[in-house]
N, CA, C and O atoms as a GROMACS GRO file, in nm:
protein
  432
    1MET      N    1  -3.566  -0.344   0.712
    1MET     CA    2  -3.483  -0.374   0.598
    1MET      C    3  -3.506  -0.520   0.557
    1MET      O    4  -3.502  -0.610   0.641
    2ASP      N    5  -3.528  -0.540   0.432
    2ASP     CA    6  -3.548  -0.674   0.378
    2ASP      C    7  -3.410  -0.734   0.346
    2ASP      O    8  -3.343  -0.690   0.253
    3LEU      N    9  -3.368  -0.833   0.425
    3LEU     CA   10  -3.235  -0.890   0.409
    3LEU      C   11  -3.219  -0.961   0.275
    3LEU      O   12  -3.111  -0.959   0.217
    4ARG      N   13  -3.325  -1.023   0.228
    4ARG     CA   14  -3.316  -1.092   0.099
    4ARG      C   15  -3.285  -0.991  -0.012
    4ARG      O   16  -3.201  -1.017  -0.098
    5ASN      N   17  -3.352  -0.878  -0.009
    5ASN     CA   18  -3.330  -0.772  -0.108
    5ASN      C   19  -3.188  -0.714  -0.094
    5ASN      O   20  -3.121  -0.687  -0.194
    6TYR      N   21  -3.145  -0.695   0.030
    6TYR     CA   22  -3.012  -0.640   0.058
    6TYR      C   23  -2.903  -0.729  -0.003
    6TYR      O   24  -2.816  -0.680  -0.075
    7TYR      N   25  -2.907  -0.858   0.025
    7TYR     CA   26  -2.805  -0.949  -0.026
    7TYR      C   27  -2.817  -0.970  -0.177
    7TYR      O   28  -2.717  -0.995  -0.244
    8GLN      N   29  -2.936  -0.960  -0.228
    8GLN     CA   30  -2.954  -0.969  -0.374
    8GLN      C   31  -2.886  -0.851  -0.442
    8GLN      O   32  -2.821  -0.867  -0.545
    9LYS      N   33  -2.902  -0.731  -0.384
    9LYS     CA   34  -2.835  -0.612  -0.439
    9LYS      C   35  -2.684  -0.629  -0.433
    9LYS      O   36  -2.613  -0.593  -0.528
   10ILE      N   37  -2.634  -0.682  -0.322
   10ILE     CA   38  -2.489  -0.702  -0.309
   10ILE      C   39  -2.439  -0.797  -0.416
   10ILE      O   40  -2.338  -0.769  -0.481
   11ARG      N   41  -2.507  -0.908  -0.437
   11ARG     CA   42  -2.466  -1.003  -0.540
   11ARG      C   43  -2.472  -0.941  -0.679
   11ARG      O   44  -2.386  -0.968  -0.763
   12GLN      N   45  -2.574  -0.858  -0.704
   12GLN     CA   46  -2.589  -0.794  -0.835
   12GLN      C   47  -2.474  -0.696  -0.860
   12GLN      O   48  -2.414  -0.695  -0.967
   13VAL      N   49  -2.442  -0.614  -0.760
   13VAL     CA   50  -2.333  -0.517  -0.775
   13VAL      C   51  -2.200  -0.591  -0.788
   13VAL      O   52  -2.115  -0.551  -0.868
   14GLU      N   53  -2.182  -0.697  -0.712
   14GLU     CA   54  -2.058  -0.775  -0.718
   14GLU      C   55  -2.038  -0.833  -0.857
   14GLU      O   56  -1.925  -0.839  -0.906
   15ALA      N   57  -2.146  -0.876  -0.921
   15ALA     CA   58  -2.136  -0.932  -1.056
   15ALA      C   59  -2.098  -0.825  -1.158
   15ALA      O   60  -2.037  -0.857  -1.260
   16GLU      N   61  -2.132  -0.700  -1.132
   16GLU     CA   62  -2.102  -0.591  -1.224
   16GLU      C   63  -1.959  -0.541  -1.211
   16GLU      O   64  -1.906  -0.478  -1.302
   17ILE      N   65  -1.896  -0.569  -1.097
   17ILE     CA   66  -1.759  -0.524  -1.074
   17ILE      C   67  -1.666  -0.617  -1.150
   17ILE      O   68  -1.672  -0.739  -1.134
   18GLY      N   69  -1.579  -0.559  -1.232
   18GLY     CA   70  -1.495  -0.641  -1.318
   18GLY      C   71  -1.371  -0.698  -1.254
   18GLY      O   72  -1.341  -0.815  -1.275
   19GLU      N   73  -1.299  -0.622  -1.177
   19GLU     CA   74  -1.170  -0.668  -1.128
   19GLU      C   75  -1.174  -0.698  -0.979
   19GLU      O   76  -1.254  -0.642  -0.904
   20ASP      N   77  -1.086  -0.788  -0.940
   20ASP     CA   78  -1.074  -0.822  -0.799
   20ASP      C   79  -0.927  -0.828  -0.764
   20ASP      O   80  -0.858  -0.909  -0.827
   21PRO      N   81  -0.873  -0.755  -0.673
   21PRO     CA   82  -0.940  -0.654  -0.593
   21PRO      C   83  -0.971  -0.529  -0.674
   21PRO      O   84  -0.912  -0.505  -0.779
   22THR      N   85  -1.063  -0.451  -0.622
   22THR     CA   86  -1.103  -0.330  -0.692
   22THR      C   87  -1.077  -0.209  -0.604
   22THR      O   88  -1.059  -0.221  -0.483
   23ILE      N   89  -1.076  -0.093  -0.664
   23ILE     CA   90  -1.052   0.030  -0.590
   23ILE      C   91  -1.182   0.106  -0.579
   23ILE      O   92  -1.253   0.128  -0.678
   24VAL      N   93  -1.214   0.147  -0.456
   24VAL     CA   94  -1.334   0.225  -0.430
   24VAL      C   95  -1.295   0.360  -0.372
   24VAL      O   96  -1.190   0.374  -0.310
   25MET      N   97  -1.381   0.457  -0.393
   25MET     CA   98  -1.362   0.590  -0.336
   25MET      C   99  -1.469   0.609  -0.229
   25MET      O  100  -1.588   0.586  -0.254
   26SER      N  101  -1.429   0.650  -0.111
   26SER     CA  102  -1.524   0.666  -0.002
   26SER      C  103  -1.617   0.784  -0.028
   26SER      O  104  -1.583   0.879  -0.099
   27LEU      N  105  -1.735   0.774   0.030
   27LEU     CA  106  -1.833   0.882   0.025
   27LEU      C  107  -1.850   0.937   0.166
   27LEU      O  108  -1.824   0.868   0.264
   28GLU      N  109  -1.895   1.061   0.175
   28GLU     CA  110  -1.920   1.120   0.305
   28GLU      C  111  -2.042   1.053   0.366
   28GLU      O  112  -2.144   1.036   0.299
   29THR      N  113  -2.031   1.015   0.492
   29THR     CA  114  -2.142   0.950   0.559
   29THR      C  115  -2.180   1.026   0.685
   29THR      O  116  -2.102   1.108   0.735
   30SER      N  117  -2.299   0.998   0.735
   30SER     CA  118  -2.347   1.069   0.854
   30SER      C  119  -2.271   1.027   0.980
   30SER      O  120  -2.273   1.100   1.080
   31ASP      N  121  -2.205   0.913   0.977
   31ASP     CA  122  -2.130   0.868   1.094
   31ASP      C  123  -1.983   0.907   1.091
   31ASP      O  124  -1.902   0.849   1.164
   32GLY      N  125  -1.948   1.005   1.007
   32GLY     CA  126  -1.813   1.059   1.008
   32GLY      C  127  -1.723   1.013   0.896
   32GLY      O  128  -1.605   1.047   0.895
   33GLY      N  129  -1.775   0.936   0.801
   33GLY     CA  130  -1.694   0.893   0.688
   33GLY      C  131  -1.652   1.011   0.602
   33GLY      O  132  -1.733   1.101   0.576
   34LYS      N  133  -1.528   1.012   0.559
   34LYS     CA  134  -1.475   1.122   0.477
   34LYS      C  135  -1.478   1.084   0.330
   34LYS      O  136  -1.445   0.971   0.294
   35ALA      N  137  -1.517   1.176   0.248
   35ALA     CA  138  -1.529   1.152   0.104
   35ALA      C  139  -1.392   1.161   0.036
   35ALA      O  140  -1.305   1.237   0.078
   36GLY      N  141  -1.376   1.080  -0.070
   36GLY     CA  142  -1.258   1.092  -0.154
   36GLY      C  143  -1.138   1.009  -0.116
   36GLY      O  144  -1.030   1.028  -0.173
   37ARG      N  145  -1.151   0.916  -0.022
   37ARG     CA  146  -1.038   0.831   0.016
   37ARG      C  147  -1.041   0.704  -0.069
   37ARG      O  148  -1.141   0.633  -0.072
   38ALA      N  149  -0.932   0.676  -0.136
   38ALA     CA  150  -0.923   0.557  -0.220
   38ALA      C  151  -0.875   0.439  -0.137
   38ALA      O  152  -0.787   0.453  -0.052
   39THR      N  153  -0.935   0.322  -0.164
   39THR     CA  154  -0.898   0.201  -0.092
   39THR      C  155  -0.911   0.083  -0.186
   39THR      O  156  -1.005   0.076  -0.266
   40GLU      N  157  -0.817  -0.010  -0.178
   40GLU     CA  158  -0.824  -0.131  -0.257
   40GLU      C  159  -0.884  -0.241  -0.170
   40GLU      O  160  -0.830  -0.274  -0.065
   41VAL      N  161  -0.996  -0.296  -0.215
   41VAL     CA  162  -1.069  -0.396  -0.138
   41VAL      C  163  -1.111  -0.512  -0.226
   41VAL      O  164  -1.113  -0.499  -0.349
   42PRO      N  165  -1.143  -0.627  -0.165
   42PRO     CA  166  -1.197  -0.738  -0.244
   42PRO      C  167  -1.331  -0.700  -0.307
   42PRO      O  168  -1.400  -0.610  -0.258
   43ARG      N  169  -1.367  -0.768  -0.412
   43ARG     CA  170  -1.489  -0.738  -0.484
   43ARG      C  171  -1.613  -0.747  -0.394
   43ARG      O  172  -1.703  -0.664  -0.405
   44GLU      N  173  -1.618  -0.846  -0.306
   44GLU     CA  174  -1.733  -0.863  -0.217
   44GLU      C  175  -1.748  -0.742  -0.124
   44GLU      O  176  -1.859  -0.693  -0.103
   45THR      N  177  -1.637  -0.695  -0.069
   45THR     CA  178  -1.640  -0.579   0.020
   45THR      C  179  -1.680  -0.454  -0.056
   45THR      O  180  -1.757  -0.372  -0.006
   46ALA      N  181  -1.629  -0.438  -0.176
   46ALA     CA  182  -1.664  -0.322  -0.259
   46ALA      C  183  -1.814  -0.320  -0.285
   46ALA      O  184  -1.877  -0.215  -0.276
   47ALA      N  185  -1.871  -0.436  -0.317
   47ALA     CA  186  -2.015  -0.443  -0.343
   47ALA      C  187  -2.095  -0.404  -0.219
   47ALA      O  188  -2.193  -0.330  -0.230
   48ARG      N  189  -2.054  -0.451  -0.103
   48ARG     CA  190  -2.125  -0.417   0.020
   48ARG      C  191  -2.117  -0.268   0.049
   48ARG      O  192  -2.216  -0.207   0.087
   49LEU      N  193  -1.997  -0.208   0.031
   49LEU     CA  194  -1.981  -0.065   0.055
   49LEU      C  195  -2.065   0.019  -0.041
   49LEU      O  196  -2.119   0.123  -0.004
   50ILE      N  197  -2.075  -0.027  -0.165
   50ILE     CA  198  -2.153   0.046  -0.265
   50ILE      C  199  -2.302   0.037  -0.231
   50ILE      O  200  -2.372   0.138  -0.238
   51VAL      N  201  -2.350  -0.080  -0.196
   51VAL     CA  202  -2.491  -0.096  -0.161
   51VAL      C  203  -2.526  -0.015  -0.037
   51VAL      O  204  -2.635   0.041  -0.028
   52GLU      N  205  -2.435  -0.007   0.057
   52GLU     CA  206  -2.459   0.069   0.180
   52GLU      C  207  -2.435   0.219   0.162
   52GLU      O  208  -2.445   0.296   0.258
   53LEU      N  209  -2.402   0.261   0.041
   53LEU     CA  210  -2.376   0.402   0.006
   53LEU      C  211  -2.262   0.460   0.090
   53LEU      O  212  -2.266   0.577   0.130
   54ARG      N  213  -2.161   0.379   0.115
   54ARG     CA  214  -2.042   0.425   0.186
   54ARG      C  215  -1.927   0.451   0.089
   54ARG      O  216  -1.830   0.518   0.125
   55ALA      N  217  -1.937   0.398  -0.034
   55ALA     CA  218  -1.830   0.414  -0.132
   55ALA      C  219  -1.889   0.401  -0.272
   55ALA      O  220  -2.003   0.359  -0.291
   56ARG      N  221  -1.806   0.437  -0.369
   56ARG     CA  222  -1.839   0.420  -0.511
   56ARG      C  223  -1.717   0.363  -0.580
   56ARG      O  224  -1.606   0.372  -0.527
   57LEU      N  225  -1.736   0.305  -0.697
   57LEU     CA  226  -1.622   0.255  -0.773
   57LEU      C  227  -1.536   0.372  -0.818
   57LEU      O  228  -1.587   0.478  -0.854
   58ALA      N  229  -1.408   0.354  -0.815
   58ALA     CA  230  -1.315   0.457  -0.862
   58ALA      C  231  -1.314   0.459  -1.014
   58ALA      O  232  -1.330   0.356  -1.079
   59THR      N  233  -1.296   0.578  -1.069
   59THR     CA  234  -1.282   0.588  -1.214
   59THR      C  235  -1.146   0.532  -1.254
   59THR      O  236  -1.060   0.508  -1.169
   60ALA      N  237  -1.127   0.512  -1.382
   60ALA     CA  238  -0.999   0.458  -1.431
   60ALA      C  239  -0.883   0.551  -1.393
   60ALA      O  240  -0.776   0.504  -1.357
   61GLU      N  241  -0.906   0.682  -1.402
   61GLU     CA  242  -0.801   0.779  -1.368
   61GLU      C  243  -0.769   0.774  -1.218
   61GLU      O  244  -0.653   0.777  -1.179
   62GLU      N  245  -0.874   0.767  -1.134
   62GLU     CA  246  -0.853   0.760  -0.990
   62GLU      C  247  -0.780   0.632  -0.952
   62GLU      O  248  -0.692   0.633  -0.866
   63ALA      N  249  -0.817   0.521  -1.016
   63ALA     CA  250  -0.752   0.393  -0.988
   63ALA      C  251  -0.605   0.397  -1.029
   63ALA      O  252  -0.519   0.348  -0.956
   64ALA      N  253  -0.576   0.455  -1.145
   64ALA     CA  254  -0.438   0.464  -1.191
   64ALA      C  255  -0.355   0.551  -1.096
   64ALA      O  256  -0.242   0.517  -1.064
   65ALA      N  257  -0.412   0.663  -1.052
   65ALA     CA  258  -0.341   0.752  -0.960
   65ALA      C  259  -0.316   0.682  -0.827
   65ALA      O  260  -0.208   0.695  -0.769
   66TYR      N  261  -0.414   0.607  -0.779
   66TYR     CA  262  -0.398   0.535  -0.652
   66TYR      C  263  -0.289   0.428  -0.664
   66TYR      O  264  -0.204   0.416  -0.576
   67ARG      N  265  -0.292   0.352  -0.771
   67ARG     CA  266  -0.191   0.248  -0.790
   67ARG      C  267  -0.051   0.306  -0.803
   67ARG      O  268   0.046   0.249  -0.753
   68ALA      N  269  -0.041   0.421  -0.871
   68ALA     CA  270   0.090   0.488  -0.884
   68ALA      C  271   0.140   0.534  -0.747
   68ALA      O  272   0.258   0.521  -0.716
   69LEU      N  273   0.049   0.586  -0.666
   69LEU     CA  274   0.085   0.630  -0.531
   69LEU      C  275   0.131   0.512  -0.446
   69LEU      O  276   0.232   0.523  -0.376
   70VAL      N  277   0.060   0.402  -0.452
   70VAL     CA  278   0.097   0.283  -0.375
   70VAL      C  279   0.233   0.230  -0.420
   70VAL      O  280   0.315   0.192  -0.337
   71GLU      N  281   0.256   0.228  -0.550
   71GLU     CA  282   0.384   0.180  -0.603
   71GLU      C  283   0.499   0.271  -0.558
   71GLU      O  284   0.606   0.221  -0.523
   72GLU      N  285   0.478   0.402  -0.557
   72GLU     CA  286   0.580   0.496  -0.511
   72GLU      C  287   0.608   0.475  -0.362
   72GLU      O  288   0.724   0.476  -0.320
   73GLN      N  289   0.503   0.456  -0.282
   73GLN     CA  290   0.522   0.432  -0.140
   73GLN      C  291   0.596   0.301  -0.116
   73GLN      O  292   0.679   0.293  -0.025
   74ARG      N  293   0.568   0.199  -0.195
   74ARG     CA  294   0.637   0.071  -0.183
   74ARG      C  295   0.785   0.087  -0.218
   74ARG      O  296   0.871   0.032  -0.150
   75ARG      N  297   0.813   0.163  -0.323
   75ARG     CA  298   0.952   0.186  -0.364
   75ARG      C  299   1.029   0.258  -0.253
   75ARG      O  300   1.143   0.222  -0.222
   76ILE      N  301   0.967   0.359  -0.194
   76ILE     CA  302   1.033   0.434  -0.085
   76ILE      C  303   1.056   0.343   0.035
   76ILE      O  304   1.162   0.348   0.096
   77ALA      N  305   0.958   0.261   0.069
   77ALA     CA  306   0.973   0.169   0.182
   77ALA      C  307   1.085   0.070   0.156
   77ALA      O  308   1.160   0.036   0.248
   78ASP      N  309   1.097   0.022   0.033
   78ASP     CA  310   1.205  -0.070  -0.001
   78ASP      C  311   1.341  -0.002   0.013
   78ASP      O  312   1.437  -0.064   0.058
   79GLN      N  313   1.349   0.126  -0.027
   79GLN     CA  314   1.474   0.200  -0.014
   79GLN      C  315   1.512   0.218   0.132
   79GLN      O  316   1.628   0.202   0.170
   80VAL      N  317   1.413   0.253   0.214
   80VAL     CA  318   1.440   0.273   0.357
   80VAL      C  319   1.486   0.142   0.419
   80VAL      O  320   1.578   0.141   0.501
   81GLN      N  321   1.422   0.033   0.381
   81GLN     CA  322   1.462  -0.096   0.434
   81GLN      C  323   1.603  -0.133   0.390
   81GLN      O  324   1.681  -0.185   0.470
   82ALA      N  325   1.637  -0.107   0.265
   82ALA     CA  326   1.771  -0.137   0.216
   82ALA      C  327   1.875  -0.051   0.288
   82ALA      O  328   1.984  -0.098   0.318
   83MET      N  329   1.840   0.074   0.315
   83MET     CA  330   1.933   0.163   0.385
   83MET      C  331   1.954   0.117   0.528
   83MET      O  332   2.063   0.133   0.583
   84SER      N  333   1.852   0.061   0.589
   84SER     CA  334   1.867   0.017   0.728
   84SER      C  335   1.955  -0.107   0.738
   84SER      O  336   2.010  -0.136   0.845
   85ARG      N  337   1.970  -0.181   0.629
   85ARG     CA  338   2.057  -0.298   0.630
   85ARG      C  339   2.203  -0.261   0.612
   85ARG      O  340   2.290  -0.342   0.644
   86THR      N  341   2.232  -0.142   0.563
   86THR     CA  342   2.370  -0.098   0.545
   86THR      C  343   2.429  -0.066   0.682
   86THR      O  344   2.370   0.009   0.759
   87GLN      N  345   2.545  -0.123   0.711
   87GLN     CA  346   2.605  -0.103   0.841
   87GLN      C  347   2.736  -0.026   0.828
   87GLN      O  348   2.815  -0.047   0.736
   88PHE      N  349   2.754   0.063   0.920
   88PHE     CA  350   2.876   0.143   0.925
   88PHE      C  351   2.942   0.122   1.059
   88PHE      O  352   2.876   0.101   1.161
   89ALA      N  353   3.074   0.127   1.058
   89ALA     CA  354   3.149   0.116   1.182
   89ALA      C  355   3.244   0.236   1.190
   89ALA      O  356   3.312   0.269   1.093
   90VAL      N  357   3.248   0.298   1.304
   90VAL     CA  358   3.338   0.411   1.326
   90VAL      C  359   3.459   0.356   1.402
   90VAL      O  360   3.446   0.296   1.508
   91ILE      N  361   3.577   0.380   1.344
   91ILE     CA  362   3.699   0.331   1.407
   91ILE      C  363   3.795   0.447   1.424
   91ILE      O  364   3.790   0.546   1.351
   92SER      N  365   3.883   0.432   1.521
   92SER     CA  366   3.980   0.538   1.549
   92SER      C  367   4.098   0.527   1.454
   92SER      O  368   4.113   0.429   1.382
   93ASP      N  369   4.183   0.630   1.456
   93ASP     CA  370   4.304   0.629   1.372
   93ASP      C  371   4.396   0.513   1.410
   93ASP      O  372   4.456   0.451   1.322
   94VAL      N  373   4.409   0.484   1.536
   94VAL     CA  374   4.496   0.376   1.582
   94VAL      C  375   4.447   0.243   1.526
   94VAL      O  376   4.526   0.161   1.479
   95GLU      N  377   4.316   0.221   1.530
   95GLU     CA  378   4.260   0.096   1.478
   95GLU      C  379   4.280   0.089   1.326
   95GLU      O  380   4.306  -0.018   1.272
   96MET      N  381   4.268   0.202   1.259
   96MET     CA  382   4.285   0.204   1.113
   96MET      C  383   4.428   0.170   1.076
   96MET      O  384   4.452   0.094   0.982
   97LYS      N  385   4.525   0.225   1.149
   97LYS     CA  386   4.666   0.194   1.122
   97LYS      C  387   4.694   0.046   1.148
   97LYS      O  388   4.771  -0.015   1.074
   98ALA      N  389   4.634  -0.010   1.250
   98ALA     CA  390   4.653  -0.152   1.281
   98ALA      C  391   4.597  -0.238   1.168
   98ALA      O  392   4.658  -0.338   1.131
   99ILE      N  393   4.484  -0.200   1.116
   99ILE     CA  394   4.423  -0.276   1.006
   99ILE      C  395   4.510  -0.267   0.881
   99ILE      O  396   4.534  -0.367   0.814
  100ARG      N  397   4.558  -0.144   0.850
  100ARG     CA  398   4.643  -0.127   0.732
  100ARG      C  399   4.772  -0.206   0.747
  100ARG      O  400   4.822  -0.265   0.651
  101GLY      N  401   4.827  -0.207   0.869
  101GLY     CA  402   4.951  -0.283   0.893
  101GLY      C  403   4.930  -0.432   0.874
  101GLY      O  404   5.017  -0.503   0.825
  102ALA      N  405   4.814  -0.479   0.914
  102ALA     CA  406   4.786  -0.622   0.901
  102ALA      C  407   4.760  -0.661   0.755
  102ALA      O  408   4.781  -0.776   0.716
  103LEU      N  409   4.716  -0.565   0.674
  103LEU     CA  410   4.686  -0.595   0.535
  103LEU      C  411   4.808  -0.587   0.445
  103LEU      O  412   4.807  -0.641   0.334
  104LYS      N  413   4.914  -0.518   0.490
  104LYS     CA  414   5.035  -0.506   0.408
  104LYS      C  415   5.107  -0.640   0.405
  104LYS      O  416   5.125  -0.705   0.508
  105PRO      N  417   5.148  -0.681   0.285
  105PRO     CA  418   5.223  -0.807   0.279
  105PRO      C  419   5.359  -0.792   0.345
  105PRO      O  420   5.427  -0.690   0.329
  106SER      N  421   5.397  -0.891   0.416
  106SER     CA  422   5.528  -0.884   0.486
  106SER      C  423   5.638  -0.921   0.388
  106SER      O  424   5.623  -1.009   0.302
  107LYS      N  425   5.751  -0.851   0.403
  107LYS     CA  426   5.867  -0.877   0.316
  107LYS      C  427   5.953  -0.981   0.387
  107LYS      O  428   6.008  -0.955   0.494
  108GLY      N  429   5.964  -1.094   0.329
  108GLY     CA  430   6.040  -1.191   0.401
  108GLY      C  431   6.105  -1.290   0.320
  108GLY      O  432   6.173  -1.378   0.373
   0.00000   0.00000   0.00000
């Protein structure tokens, strides 16, 4: 493998990629890579994966679907986190009556 040619191809592909970070779709590889997995990576990494035939650039539709999925997952994670901050206390009837008695203004 000619390393000069390899890195020249990477720089050329990197220059063609418009956005950073970019979304790539994995390709099936002989070492067990699965096709069709979307991943958001830096432009340099995307160029290397494309040159090595491990991934391709995602289409606009695939990128939009991936970003929508990530946003939905982020929203759900935020909800779960907010729910975990909510605290509940279980108290008995005796404790509840004591609290209510302490909150009633005294007549005096």
